[in-house]
C-alpha positions in Angstrom: 2.9 -32.3 -6.8 -0.4 -32.4 -8.7 -0.8 -34.5 -11.8 -0.6 -32.2 -14.9 -3.3 -33.6 -17.1 -2.8 -34.2 -20.8 -3.5 -30.9 -22.4 -3.7 -27.2 -21.7 -2.1 -25.6 -18.7 -2.5 -25.4 -14.9 -1.1 -23.3 -12.2 1.3 -24.2 -9.5 1.0 -22.0 -6.4 3.7 -21.4 -3.9 3.2 -19.7 -0.5 5.6 -17.0 0.8 5.3 -16.8 4.6 6.4 -14.0 6.8 7.8 -14.2 10.4 8.2 -11.7 13.2 4.6 -10.5 13.3 2.1 -9.0 10.8 2.5 -5.2 11.5 3.0 -3.3 8.3 3.2 -4.5 4.7 6.3 -6.5 3.5 7.6 -6.6 0.0 9.6 -9.5 -1.4 11.4 -10.4 -4.5 13.0 -13.6 -5.9 14.5 -15.5 -8.8 13.3 -18.3 -11.1 15.8 -20.7 -12.7 14.5 -23.1 -15.4 17.1 -25.8 -14.6 16.3 -28.8 -16.8 12.9 -27.5 -17.9 12.1 -25.7 -21.1 9.5 -23.2 -22.4 7.3 -26.2 -23.5 6.9 -27.1 -19.8 5.3 -23.7 -19.2 2.7 -23.3 -21.9 5.3 -22.2 -24.4 6.9 -19.3 -22.4 9.4 -19.6 -19.6 8.4 -17.7 -16.5 10.3 -14.4 -15.9 13.7 -14.8 -14.3 12.6 -12.5 -11.4 9.4 -12.1 -9.5 8.1 -9.8 -6.7 5.1 -9.4 -4.5 4.0 -8.1 -1.1 2.3 -9.4 2.0 -0.3 -7.0 3.3 -0.3 -5.5 6.8 -2.1 -8.0 9.0 -1.5 -10.9 6.7 1.0 -13.7 7.2 1.4 -14.9 3.6 1.2 -14.2 -0.1 1.3 -16.5 -3.1 3.5 -16.8 -6.2 2.1 -18.7 -9.2 3.8 -20.5 -12.1 1.8 -21.8 -15.1 2.8 -25.3 -16.3 1.9 -27.3 -19.4 -0.1 -30.5 -19.3 1.5 -33.7 -20.6 0.6 -37.4 -20.1 -2.3 -38.2 -17.7 -1.1 -39.4 -14.3 2.5 -38.1 -14.8 3.5 -35.6 -12.1 5.3 -32.3 -13.0 9.0 -32.6 -12.2 9.3 -29.6 -9.9 12.9 -30.7 -9.2 13.7 -29.3 -12.7 13.3 -25.7 -11.6 13.8 -23.4 -8.6 12.0 -20.4 -7.3 13.8 -18.6 -4.5 12.8 -15.6 -2.4 16.0 -13.6 -2.3 15.0 -10.4 -0.5 12.3 -9.0 1.8 11.8 -5.6 3.3 9.2 -3.5 5.1 7.2 -1.5 2.5 7.6 2.3 2.6 4.4 4.2 3.6 
């Protein structure tokens, strides 16, 4: 995990990969659980409890981002404190 820095915010980026070829767009959704983290760990506002996105036709991945707060220099963000889980994916309707 990247060092947070001592102020402001930064973005953590997670990659959602698809399997089984790249024909057609695929939509996905998932959940976010704060675990042992609090709003202060995310720039003052917890991320939404659900997220969604899509992987375009011909592409093999998409990204999901979460904004985190900076703390002490050199201290790594404790990603073990939260979970982001893709719970569903499906071909997109044309």
